[in-house]
C-alpha positions in Angstrom: 17.8 66.3 43.7 16.4 66.6 40.2 19.5 64.8 38.7 19.0 61.9 41.2 15.4 61.5 40.1 16.4 61.5 36.4 19.0 58.9 37.1 16.5 56.7 38.9 14.0 57.0 36.1 16.6 56.1 33.6 17.5 53.0 35.6 13.9 52.0 35.8 13.5 52.5 32.0 16.5 50.4 31.4 15.1 47.6 33.6 11.8 47.8 31.8 13.5 47.7 28.4 15.2 44.5 29.5 11.9 43.0 30.6 10.3 44.0 27.3 13.1 42.4 25.3 12.8 39.3 27.3 9.1 39.1 26.8 9.5 39.6 23.1 12.1 36.8 23.0 9.7 34.6 24.9 6.8 35.4 22.5 9.0 34.6 19.5 10.2 31.3 21.1 6.7 30.3 21.9 5.5 31.2 18.4 8.2 29.0 16.9 7.3 26.2 19.3 3.6 26.4 18.3 4.4 26.6 14.6 6.7 23.5 15.0 3.9 21.6 16.7 1.4 22.7 14.1 3.5 21.6 11.2 2.3 18.3 9.7 5.3 16.0 10.2 6.0 12.4 11.0 7.4 13.3 14.4 4.5 15.6 15.2 1.9 13.0 14.4 3.8 10.4 16.5 3.9 12.8 19.5 0.1 13.4 19.2 -0.5 9.7 19.6 -0.2 10.3 23.3 -3.7 11.9 23.2 -5.0 10.4 19.8 -4.5 6.7 19.8 -3.3 5.1 16.5 -3.1 8.5 14.8 0.0 7.6 12.8 -1.7 4.5 11.5 -4.8 6.5 10.6 -2.8 8.8 8.3 -0.5 6.2 6.8 -2.0 2.8 7.1 1.1 1.5 9.1 2.4 2.0 12.6 5.3 4.3 13.4 7.6 1.4 14.1 6.7 -0.1 10.7 7.2 3.3 9.2 10.7 3.4 10.5 11.3 -0.1 9.0 10.0 1.2 5.7 12.4 4.1 5.8 15.3 1.8 6.4 14.2 -0.3 3.4 13.8 2.7 1.1 17.0 4.5 2.3 19.4 1.8 3.5 22.3 4.4 3.3 22.0 7.9 4.8 23.7 9.4 1.7 20.7 8.6 -0.6 19.5 12.0 -1.7 16.1 12.8 -3.2 16.6 15.5 -5.8 13.3 17.3 -6.5 14.9 20.3 -8.3 12.6 22.7 -6.4 13.8 25.4 -4.0 11.0 25.0 -1.4 11.7 21.2 -1.0 15.2 21.7 0.4 13.8 21.7 4.0 11.6 18.6 3.4 13.2 15.6 5.0 13.0 12.1 3.4 10.9 11.0 6.4 8.3 13.7 5.7 8.4 13.2 1.9 7.5 9.5 2.4 4.8 10.6 4.9 3.4 12.9 2.1 3.1 10.0 -0.3 1.6 7.6 2.3 -1.0 10.2 3.3 -2.1 10.7 -0.4 -2.2 7.0 -1.0 -4.2 6.3 2.1 -6.7 9.1 2.0 -6.5 10.4 -1.5 -5.7 13.9 -0.2 -5.6 16.5 -3.0 -2.3 18.2 -4.0 -3.6 21.5 -2.6 -4.3 19.9 0.7 -0.9 18.3 0.9 0.8 21.6 -0.2 -0.9 23.3 2.7 0.0 20.6 5.2 3.7 20.4 4.2 4.2 24.2 3.4 5.1 23.5 -0.3 3.9 25.0 -3.6 1.4 23.0 -5.6 4.0 22.1 -8.3 6.6 21.0 -5.7 4.0 18.8 -4.0 3.3 17.1 -7.3 7.0 16.6 -8.0 7.7 15.2 -4.5 4.8 12.7 -4.8 5.9 11.5 -8.2 9.6 11.3 -7.3 9.1 9.4 -4.0 6.4 7.1 -5.6 8.9 6.2 -8.3 11.6 5.5 -5.7 9.3 3.3 -3.7 8.1 1.4 -6.9 11.6 0.6 -8.1 12.9 -0.3 -4.6 10.0 -2.6 -4.0 10.4 -4.1 -7.5 13.9 -5.3 -6.6 12.5 -7.4 -3.7 12.0 -11.2 -3.9 8.4 -11.7 -2.6 8.0 -15.5 -3.1 9.6 -17.5 -0.2 10.7 -21.1 -0.4 7.9 -23.6 -0.1 9.4 -24.8 3.2 9.0 -21.3 4.6 5.4 -21.1 3.3 4.5 -24.5 4.8 6.1 -23.7 8.1 3.9 -20.5 8.5 0.7 -22.2 7.4 -2.2 -22.1 9.9 -2.6 -25.6 11.3 -6.1 -26.0 9.9 -5.0 -25.0 6.4 -2.0 -27.3 6.6 -4.3 -30.2 7.6 -6.8 -29.7 4.7 -4.5 -28.3 1.9 -0.9 -29.1 2.9 0.6 -28.6 -0.6 -1.3 -25.4 -1.5 1.4 -22.7 -1.6 -0.5 -19.7 -3.1 -4.1 -18.4 -3.2 -4.9 -16.2 -6.2 -7.7 -13.9 -7.2 -8.4 -11.0 -9.6 -9.4 -7.6 -8.4 -10.8 -4.6 -10.2 -10.7 -0.8 -9.7 -13.3 1.5 -11.2 -12.1 4.3 -13.4 -13.3 7.4 -15.1 -14.3 6.5 -18.6 -11.7 7.4 -21.2 -12.6 9.5 -24.2 -11.5 6.9 -26.8 -14.4 4.6 -27.5 -12.1 1.7 -28.3 -10.4 1.9 -25.0 -13.8 2.3 -23.3 -14.8 -1.0 -24.8 -11.6 -2.7 -23.7 -11.9 -1.4 -20.1 -15.6 -2.2 -19.6 -16.2 -4.8 -17.0 -19.6 -6.7 -17.1 -19.0 -7.7 -13.5 -18.6 -4.1 -12.3 -20.8 -2.5 -15.0 -18.1 0.1 -15.3 -14.8 0.8 -16.9 -12.2 -0.8 -14.7 -8.5 -1.9 -14.4 -7.9 -5.4 -13.3 -4.9 -7.2 -11.6 -4.0 -10.6 -10.4 -2.8 -10.9 -6.8 -1.6 -13.9 -4.8 -0.9 -14.5 -1.1 0.5 -17.4 0.9 -1.8 -19.2 3.4 -0.7 -16.8 6.2 -2.0 -13.8 4.3 1.3 -12.3 3.0 1.3 -11.0 -0.6 3.7 -13.0 -2.7 2.5 -12.1 -6.3 1.4 -8.8 -7.7 0.7 -8.3 -11.4 0.5 -5.2 -13.4 -2.9 -3.7 -14.3 -4.9 -4.8 -17.3 -8.1 -3.5 -19.0 -11.2 -4.6 -17.2 -12.6 -6.8 -20.0 -9.8 -9.4 -19.6 -10.9 -12.9 -18.4 -9.4 -14.5 -15.3 -7.8 -17.2 -17.5 -6.2 -14.7 -19.8 -5.1 -12.6 -16.8 -3.0 -15.5 -15.5 -1.4 -15.8 -18.9 -0.7 -12.1 -19.5 0.4 -11.3 -16.0 3.4 -13.7 -16.2 2.0 -15.9 -13.5 2.9 -19.1 -15.3 6.4 -17.8 -16.1 6.9 -17.1 -12.4 5.8 -20.6 -11.5 8.1 -22.1 -14.1 11.0 -20.2 -12.7 10.2 -21.2 -9.2 10.0 -24.9 -10.2 13.4 -24.6 -11.9 14.9 -23.2 -8.7 13.1 -25.7 -6.6 11.3 -23.0 -4.6 8.1 -25.1 -5.4 7.9 -28.7 -6.4 5.7 -30.7 -8.8 2.5 -31.7 -7.0 2.2 -28.3 -5.2 -1.2 -26.6 -5.7 -2.8 -23.2 -6.4 -6.1 -22.2 -4.8 -8.5 -20.0 -6.8 -12.1 -19.2 -7.5 -14.3 -21.0 -10.1 -13.5 -18.4 -12.8 -9.9 -19.6 -12.9 -10.3 -22.6 -15.2 -6.5 -23.1 -15.5 -6.2 -26.9 -14.8 -4.5 -27.5 -18.1 -2.0 -24.7 -17.8 -1.0 -25.8 -14.3 -0.9 -29.5 -15.3 1.7 -28.7 -18.0 3.9 -27.5 -15.1 3.1 -30.4 -12.9 1.0 -28.4 -10.5 -2.5 -28.9 -9.2 -5.5 -26.5 -8.9 -7.9 -26.3 -6.0 -11.1 -24.6 -7.0 -14.7 -25.2 -5.9 -16.4 -28.0 -8.0 -18.9 -26.9 -10.6 -22.5 -27.6 -10.0 -24.8 -28.9 -12.7 -28.3 -27.5 -13.2 -29.5 -31.0 -14.0 -28.6 -32.5 -10.6 -28.0 -31.4 -7.1 -24.4 -31.0 -5.8 -23.2 -34.1 -3.9 -22.4 -33.9 -0.2 -18.7 -34.3 -0.9 -18.7 -31.5 -3.4 -20.6 -29.3 -1.0 -18.1 -30.0 1.7 -15.2 -29.3 -0.6 -16.8 -26.0 -1.7 -17.2 -24.9 1.9 -13.6 -25.9 2.8 -12.1 -23.9 -0.1 -14.4 -20.9 0.6 -13.3 -20.9 4.2 -9.6 -20.6 3.3 -9.9 -18.6 0.1 -11.4 -15.7 2.1 -7.8 -14.9 3.1 -6.9 -13.6 -0.4 -10.2 -11.6 -0.4 -9.2 -10.0 2.9 -5.8 -9.2 1.4 -7.5 -7.4 -1.5 -9.7 -5.5 1.0 -6.5 -4.3 2.8 -5.1 -3.0 -0.4 -8.3 -1.2 -1.1 -8.2 0.7 2.2 -5.8 3.0 0.2 -8.4 5.4 -1.1 -6.5 6.3 -4.3 -7.5 2.8 -5.4 -10.9 2.5 -3.8 -12.1 5.9 -5.2 -12.8 6.0 -8.9 -9.5 6.4 -10.7 -9.4 9.6 -12.9 -7.9 9.4 -16.4 -5.3 12.0 -15.2 -3.7 9.3 -13.0 -3.6 6.5 -15.7 0.1 7.3 -16.2 0.9 6.5 -12.6 -1.8 4.0 -11.6 0.4 0.9 -12.1 2.9 2.3 -9.7 0.2 3.4 -7.2 -1.3 -0.1 -7.3 2.0 -1.9 -6.8 3.1 0.4 -4.0 -0.2 0.1 -2.1 -0.1 -3.7 -2.4 3.5 -3.8 -1.2 2.7 -1.5 1.8 0.3 -4.1 3.1 3.4 -6.3 3.7 4.4 -3.6 6.3 1.1 -4.2 8.2 0.4 -7.0 10.7 -0.7 -10.3 9.3 -4.4 -11.1 10.0 -4.2 -14.9 9.5 -3.2 -16.3 12.9 -3.1 -19.8 14.1 -5.6 -20.8 16.7 
């Protein structure tokens, strides 16, 4: 009788052991699932868009579909390997490495913040950011941005085509405030009277549909708009385009009053559309006022392009001197990323 009871208890203990093991396995599986969902990944953010609309665009500035297109452009072949030389980066996919860069560009997240989000060391996070940024910069640098004039004209909004049918680019300068460098000479070169701060300045150009087709490097903030066109290689680009018949003599550039570059463009056989200058001695004529309003109405497109670039907070925040060695790449990549966003100039 006693032996039967012992056997029964042993059987019950064996069953309970199996239940305990199953429960432990369930807990471990659920823990891994929770950890996987909590990990900051491209796929995790995409899945959360079911409950948080446009979450991916919030973090990166582009939609998930455009993110996939960006990955295809950056890694056209699957065998392209990003070598970071760090042990803890081996589990970081190319997809999430690009996400890390986009998040920092878009929100200016600190390296410690990103290290926590992506489960990396601080040093590894810095290496990943620099390596992927370099890859994006050199990949984008190989692209031909300026389309043939026929393509530009075919995409022109009807009102723009009616009023400025041969204007193929709108240009403007943009400045980014920086931390003042220690060297007094450099401080003087970087000081911008317009911003009352040390700045870096670039020339940017878009076609009438609002797509960026020219991006210069950054220059010190004291440079004039006229000299900026010269030093940025803008005229050299126009000359090359003329030689290859991408643009034709008689085509025009639209700019603000500060771009007094009639002579330089005339030497190339091109025209300049800028608002007429008013004289303090007499009132602006009705025709000049009308022309000013027309140009301002269309020139706002390049200002909106600049505003899109400055939604990347690494540029809109004051740039620290510690980033000066990377700021040209950051600026160029941010500008190029706007080409992966939807165009805002739409025909009526």
